[in-house]
VMD Tcl script that draws the C-alpha trace (Angstrom):
set ca {
  {0.03 -0.05 0.03}
  {1.27 3.50 -0.88}
  {1.85 5.53 2.28}
  {-1.80 6.28 2.67}
  {-3.15 7.94 5.76}
  {-5.11 5.74 8.23}
  {-8.82 6.04 7.84}
  {-10.63 8.25 10.34}
  {-14.06 6.98 9.34}
  {-15.63 4.09 7.48}
  {-19.04 3.39 6.00}
  {-20.58 0.11 7.24}
  {-23.86 -0.77 5.64}
  {-24.72 2.79 5.21}
  {-23.70 3.93 8.68}
  {-20.75 6.19 9.32}
  {-18.28 4.77 12.05}
  {-15.55 7.03 13.40}
  {-12.20 5.30 13.63}
  {-9.77 6.27 16.47}
  {-6.26 4.98 17.20}
  {-6.13 4.70 20.92}
  {-3.72 3.41 23.54}
  {-3.85 -0.29 24.06}
  {-5.16 0.09 27.53}
  {-8.31 1.61 26.15}
  {-8.83 -1.60 24.25}
  {-6.75 -4.16 26.06}
  {-3.32 -5.62 25.80}
  {-4.57 -8.58 23.80}
  {-7.04 -6.87 21.46}
  {-6.04 -5.03 18.27}
  {-9.32 -3.27 17.84}
  {-12.99 -3.29 18.85}
  {-16.19 -2.00 17.35}
  {-18.87 -0.28 19.50}
  {-22.08 -0.22 17.59}
  {-23.93 2.03 20.03}
  {-21.23 4.68 19.57}
  {-20.66 3.90 15.91}
  {-16.99 3.84 16.57}
  {-14.05 1.49 15.90}
  {-11.12 1.78 18.32}
  {-7.74 0.45 17.00}
  {-4.74 -0.12 19.20}
  {-2.22 2.71 18.36}
  {0.72 0.30 19.57}
  {0.36 -2.01 16.50}
  {1.93 -1.44 13.14}
  {0.06 0.42 10.43}
  {-0.38 -2.83 8.48}
  {-1.77 -4.75 11.53}
  {-4.04 -1.76 12.21}
  {-5.45 -1.86 8.77}
  {-6.17 -5.58 9.09}
  {-7.74 -4.97 12.52}
  {-9.90 -2.21 11.08}
  {-11.10 -4.68 8.24}
  {-11.68 -7.30 10.93}
  {-13.91 -5.02 12.97}
  {-15.69 -3.74 9.77}
  {-16.52 -7.35 8.88}
  {-17.96 -7.73 12.38}
  {-20.12 -4.71 11.61}
  {-21.23 -6.00 8.22}
  {-22.18 -9.45 9.65}
  {-23.92 -7.95 12.62}
  {-25.96 -5.62 10.30}
  {-26.97 -8.65 8.30}
  {-28.03 -10.53 11.34}
  {-25.33 -13.28 10.77}
  {-24.83 -13.66 14.60}
  {-23.38 -17.20 14.45}
  {-20.83 -16.20 11.78}
  {-20.12 -12.88 13.63}
  {-18.94 -14.94 16.61}
  {-16.60 -16.98 14.58}
  {-13.31 -15.13 15.13}
  {-11.30 -17.53 12.88}
  {-13.63 -16.85 10.01}
  {-13.69 -13.12 10.46}
  {-9.84 -13.01 10.78}
  {-9.49 -15.16 7.68}
  {-11.76 -12.74 5.68}
  {-9.91 -9.68 6.99}
  {-6.44 -11.22 6.01}
  {-7.73 -12.26 2.67}
  {-9.42 -9.00 1.84}
  {-6.28 -7.01 2.99}
  {-4.09 -9.06 0.66}
  {-6.44 -8.73 -2.20}
  {-6.83 -4.83 -1.78}
  {-3.08 -4.46 -1.34}
  {-2.40 -6.36 -4.57}
  {-4.99 -4.45 -6.46}
  {-4.80 -0.81 -5.16}
  {-6.82 0.49 -8.17}
  {-9.63 -2.03 -7.63}
  {-12.17 0.72 -6.55}
}
mol new
graphics top color blue
foreach p $ca { graphics top sphere $p radius 0.5 }
foreach p [lrange $ca 0 end-1] q [lrange $ca 1 end] { graphics top cylinder $p $q radius 0.2 }
display resetview
C-alpha cells in the first residue's frame, strides 16, 4: 500500500463509523481493535503497526457487516472473521486500483 493515511471514518452498511487509534489500555493488551455499535466507533490499538491496524480495521468492519446482516453465528466466529480480513487485505493490497 502506498503511504496512505489511516482512515478516520468508514461506512458500514450505510452507517458512518468514526475510527480512532487509541492506547492499548483503552482496548486491552490482547485486542488489536474493537467495534462499539452504540457509539458507531471503531477503536484501533495505536501500539500495533500500520499494516496490522489496517487488518484490524477490516476485521472490525467485517463484524459490523455481519452484525448488520443478522449473521450472529458467523459474527461470533473469530477464525472466519480474521481469515476474511486477512484475505481482503491481501487482495486490496495487490489491487490498489480495484475501486
